[in-house]
N, C-alpha and C positions, 0 to 999 in steps of 0.2 A: 848167622856170624855178624859181627859187628866190628867197627874198626875203631882202635885205642883213641885215635884223635877226635872222633865222633863223641865218644861218650865222655871225654873231659873237656867237651865244649862248654865256655862260659866259667870254667874254672880259673882262678887267678894262681897259675903256676910260678913258683919260685925258683925252682931248679929242675932240670930234665936231663935225665941219661939214658940214652939208647933212642931206639925207633918208636915213634908214636903211630906209625901208619902200619901197624901190624894187625892181624885179625885176632880178635878174643871170642871166647866162646860164652862166658858167664861172668857175673861180678858177684863177690862175696866178702864180709867182713869177718866169717869165721873161718879160720884156716883148716878146721877138720873138713869142710865140705868142698874144699878145693880140688880140682881136676885139671889134668892137662888143658892148657890153652885159657885159663882163668884169669881174671884180675883181682888181686887181694888188697882191700883198703884196711889199713892198719888204724884201728880207732883206739883212743886213750879213753877207756871207759871207766865207770864208777869202781869198778873192782879189778879189772884187768887191763893191761896195756897191750893192744894188738901187736905193737912193735916187737913185742918179745917172740911173735909167731911169724915173722917175715922168712926165716931160713926154712922154716917148716913148711910153709905155703909153698916156697920155691921148690923144694924138695918133692912135693905133691903135684907140680906142674904148673905153678903160676907163671905167667909170661911177663905180667907187668905188676908193680907193687905202687900203691899211692901211701905216702906216708908224710909225717911231719919232720921227720929225721931220717935221712939216707944212711943207711948202714955202712960201716967202715969196709967191710967185706962184700964189695959190689960183686954180683955174679954176672958173668959174660952171657950175652943173649938175653937178658933180663933188663925191661924198661923199669926206669925209677922216676917217678913224678913226685916231687917234694910241693906240698900246700901248707897254708898256716894252720888251717883245721881240718882234719880229715873227716870229723862227724858232719860239718857243713857240707864239704865236698861230696861224701856218700849221698845226700839228698839230691845234689845236682847230677851225680854220676846215674843215680837210679831213675830219675826223670829222663835224662837222655837216653839210657838204655831202653826204657819202655816207651820210647816215642812220646814223651810229655802227655801221658793220658790226663792230667787235672787240666789241660787247655782244652780239653775235648770233652768235658761234662761239667756240670754246675756244681763245684764243690763247695759245701756248707760246713764249717767248723764250729762246734760248740764247747766252750770251756767254761770253768767255775768250780767251785768245791762240791757242790750238790747240784743234782737235776741234768747233768750232762747225759746220763744214758737214757733218763725218760724222755727228754727232749729230742734226742737224736733218734730214737725209736719211734717217738710219736710223727715225727717229721717222715721218716720212712713210711710208715703206715698211713700218714695224711697223703702223701704224694702218689703212693700206690693206689689208694682209694680215688684219687683224682685222674687216675688213668695213665700214669707215667712209670716206666721202669726205672727202678731205683737201686742204689748201692746203700749198705749200712755197715759202718767201721764203728763197733762199740765195745764196752767192756763184756757184755752178755754175748754176743755173737756177730760175726761178719756175715752179710748177706749180699748176694749178687742177684737182683730180681729175686726169683723165688727160691734161689739155692741159699741154703744156710751151712755155715762153715765155722768152726770152732774158733775161739780166741783166748790168748792168755795175757793180753797187754791192753790197757787203756788205749794207748797210740802205739801202734806197731813200730818196727824198725823201717826206715825209708824204703828199702828193696821191697818188703812185704806190702808197704803201703802202695807203692807204685805198680806192683804185680796186681794187686786186687782192683785197683783203678782201671789198670789196663784191660782185665777181664771184663770190668763192667763196661767199658768202652766196646769191646768185642760183643758183648751181649746187647748192645745198644740202649744201655742205661743213659737216661739224660741227667739224672740227679744224683749226687752222693752225699750222704750225710755222716759225718765223722766227729766222734768224742775227741778232744784236744786237751791232753794232760799237761800239768806243769812240768813233768819229767820230759814228756816229748819235747815241749817248747824249749827247755833249758838243754837237752841234748841234741838240738838242732835236726830232729827227726822231720820237721815240717820244710826243711829247706828245699827248693825247688818246685814246690807245691803252689798252684795258683787258686786261692782261695776266692770265691765270688761274694761269699758272707762269711764273716767273724760275728759269734754270739757270745755274749756272756751272761751267765745265770747269777751268781752271787760268789762271796768268797768269805770264808772262815777259816778257823785253826784246823789245819791238817797238813800232812807232810813235812812236818819240821824235822823229821829224822833225816830227811834228805837236803831240804833248803836251809835248815839251821835257823833262820829267823824268818818273822812273818814278813818282813820287808822284801826279804829275797823271793819269798813265795808269791808276793805281789807283784814283784817286777818281773818274775817269770810269765805270769798271766798277761801282764801288760804289754809285754814283748810280742805276743801274738798280734795284738792289734796296731801296736807300732809298726809292724812289718807288712801290714796289708797295704796292697797297691792303691791308687787312687779309684781305679775302676771297681773297687770292692765296696761292700756295704758293712759297716760295723754296727751292730746292735746290742746295747747295753741296758741292763735293769739298773735304773736310778733309784729306785727304793733302797738298793745297797749302797751304803755310804761310800764304796770305792766304784760304784757304777760309772760315775763320770770320769774318774781317774784313767779307766780303761780308754776312753775316747779322748783323752788330753792331746796325745802327739800323733793320732792316726791320721793318714791322709785319705782315708776311706770316707764315703758318705757317712755321717753320724745319725744313729737312729735311735730312739728311746722307747722303753715301754714300763709300765708301773700298775701297781694296784693303788697305790697312795699318793703319789706326786703327779704333778702336771707333766704328761708325756705325749709324745707322738701316737702311741698307742696304750690306751687305757682300759684296765680291766676292774671288774668289780664282782664280789661275790654276793649273790642275791639269797641262796639257800645252800647249807653246806649239810650233808648227810654221809653216813657211812657207805650207802651205795651210790653216792654221787654228789654232783653240784649243779645249781643253776646259775650260771654265768652271764654277765653282761660285758661285752667286748666292744668298745667303739659304739656305744648306744645299741648294739643288737643282742638280744637275749637267746641262749641256747642251754640245752642239758647235756651233761657229760657224764660217764660213768666213773670217771677218776674222782678221789676225794681228797681234801686237805688243801689249805691255802697253798703250800708250796707246789702242789701241781696245777692250781689255778695260773701261778706264774709259769710252770712249764709249758701250759696250753697257749697263754698269752704269748709266749716268745715264738712257739711254732705258728701261731696266727700271723704274728708281725713279720716272720721271715717269708711266709707264702704270699702276704700281701705286698711286701717288698720287691718280690720276683715277679710280680704282675698278676697274682690271682685275684679273683673277686671275693669280696668279704662273704657273701652269703653262701657261696659254694664251698668256702673253706669252712665255715662254722658248720654246715650240714655235715661235712665229711668227718670233722671233730667230734661231731655228737655221736658218730657211729663207731669211734675207735674204743677199742677194749684197753684195760689196764696192761702195764709192762709188767712182766714177770719180776717177782721179787721187790717191786717198787708198790707199796701200799696193796700188796696182794691179799685179798680176803676169802675167808672160808667160813660158813656158818654150818656147825655140826648139827645132827639131828635133835639134839637137847638144847639147841639155840645158844651154843657157847661160840662167839666170835674170834676167829684166829686172823691176825694180821701179820703178814711176813714184810718185813721190809729192810732194805741194804744200809739203812742208817747206821753208820759206822764213825761219824764225827760228832763232837758235841753239838754244834749247830744243827745237823740232820735228825739227832736223835731229840732236841728239844723241839725242833718244827713238828715232828710226827706226834709227839706227845702232846703238844699243845693243840694239833689239828684233832686228835682224838677226844680231848678233853673239851674242846669247843662244840662237838658234835653229840657227845655221849649224854645222858640224862642224870647221872651222879647217883641212881638208883642200883647201879652195877659196879663191880670192883673191876678196876684196871690193873692188869698184872704184867710186867715187861721182864721178858728174859733176853739178856745181853751180855756181851763180854767184849775184850778188845784183842785186836791181833798182836801176836808176838813179833819182834823185831819190827815194830813201826813206831811212829811218834808216841813216845812214853808220856808226855806233858798232858795228853788228853784224857788219860786214864782216870785220875781222880775228878776230873771235871765232869766227865759222862756218869760216874758213880753218883755225885752231887745232883746232877740233872734228872737222871733215872728215879732216884728216891724222892725227889722234890714233887716231880709231876705223876708219879704213879702211886696207886695205893699199895702196892707191893711189887718189889724188884727182886729178881733171882739172878745173881751174878755167876756167870758161869764161863766156859772156855769159849773162844771164836775160833781162830785160826792160830793156835799156840806157837807153831812152828817149832823151833828149837829152844824156845824158852820154857820155864816151869809155869804151866797153867796157875798153880796157886800163888806164885809170886805176881804174876798180872792181876789176879784176883784181889790179893792183897793191897796193890797199888790203887786199884779201883775203889776199894773200900776207903781209902785214906781221904777221899774227897766227901765222903758223906757226912752231912752237917749232925750235930749232936742230937738235934729234936727228930731225926729220921732214921735213927740207928736201930729201932724196932720195926722199920718197913722193909727189910731186906733179909734175903738168905743167900747163901753162898754154896752152890752145887758144881763142883767141877766138871763133871761128866754132861755135856750138852744135852744129851738124850734125856738122860735122868732129870735134868733141869726143866726140860719141856714138859716131860711126864708128870713131874710134881705140880707145875702150873695148871695142867688140865685136870689134876686129880683134886686139888684145893678149890678150883674154880666152881662157880653154880651157874645155872642157865642164865643168858643175858651178859655174863662177865665178858670182858674183852681181854685177849691174851696177845700182847704185842711180842714177837720173837725178832729182834733187831740185829743187825750188823752182818749178815751173810747173804740175805736176799735171793738173789738168782743162784748162787752158787750151789753147786750139787756135790760138794767136798768138803773135807776138812784137812788142813795142813798140819799134821802133827809129825815132828822131827823131820825126815826127808820124805815123808810119805804123804800122798793125797789119798784120803780115805773117803769112800763114798758118804756123803750126808747131805741131805736136802730138807731143810727145815719144815717146808709146808708138807713134803711126802711123809715125814716122820710125825708131824702133827696129826695128819690125817690117820695114818696108821694106828696111831695111840688112842685117838678118839673112836675109831671103829672097835677097837680091841676092848 
């Protein structure tokens, strides 16, 4: 049982009606979950306004309401707390309610368009291998020590974040590694969290369905670093043209890494193969099973963070060399007849070009590169023709298919992708709406030593069609088709 006055500590209250020294049982921003004794926080969301559900929450037993606008029909024996921004207040409330777990653990946040999942997962595995209990909050999964939990959002809501961090503290985890999305930053889901490290991978065209302009998207990423305290460390990739922008206004310690520029942590690719790379970080060489230049950046970032947190270079590189690839991130499989399957989450123009360039740098050119890809429904439409242009430019053959069409017509999405294909490449693609059939076709027309890239869904084991999530795992389906 908590006291209301304790969970609103450090919130700037604009107006208060009722008793704040009452016992409360739980906190929620979803009126459907409210039971007797709870606090309801009314959030003005992207689609819904929680203020419309205040009376419903009270009817279900809410004893306190946190809101931006106090209703005209105030109910007796219910406490109302008015604040300027309930989304921001929710983060502070959640942190207070769970006894400030981010103060009791070394919290590392990784943001950027591409590489967040891989880097956060690498860090989790790296620190586990170094002998520390860790937590992971990522797109693929949440982990507390060795316990795996399912996830549906890159950056969860503040209550879930603090709940997970609280569990991590209870299980004596010393580090937590968290993906930080632009949506999460913009929606104040990070309020109340104490980050020890904030890291930037890169930024490119994505999520403009939500942010509307690239400037807004960039500003959301930058806000994460602007909000870091002086006690934190801000680490940025300065090979990205906006890498230094992230560090402009932060009060945190500024740290840089790169493969091409002069930086504090400098990396170099010595050898690049489908089965891994020989890398040099700060004048020390090591082998990694990860492949592709983008993964060199991810590993260099993980290395930089580890050294900034006090670890010794040699032990970090030794641990990095023992790490396996992240599921759905340049995940490879070689069939009995020597066909190479690569499954990757690349779902943005930049990510797709990066992985295709990585494959082209490694391959011998005596084999065919076939790319199977699509674009998700009800997501940034501007990237569709760009991805069509990139896929057909950097592949010998592209098969355009469905990704997660949701409630858009997949044929229309495919048509928009086709709109970006350059005239000289119109004979280098097929369109097959059914994703399984598209993968089957790629396998059927491929020859031994050919490379088949299946891009866009990566780790996902489902396909979103209309209002359903249907079982669909690119790698499992490819293996099944190859076996049959």
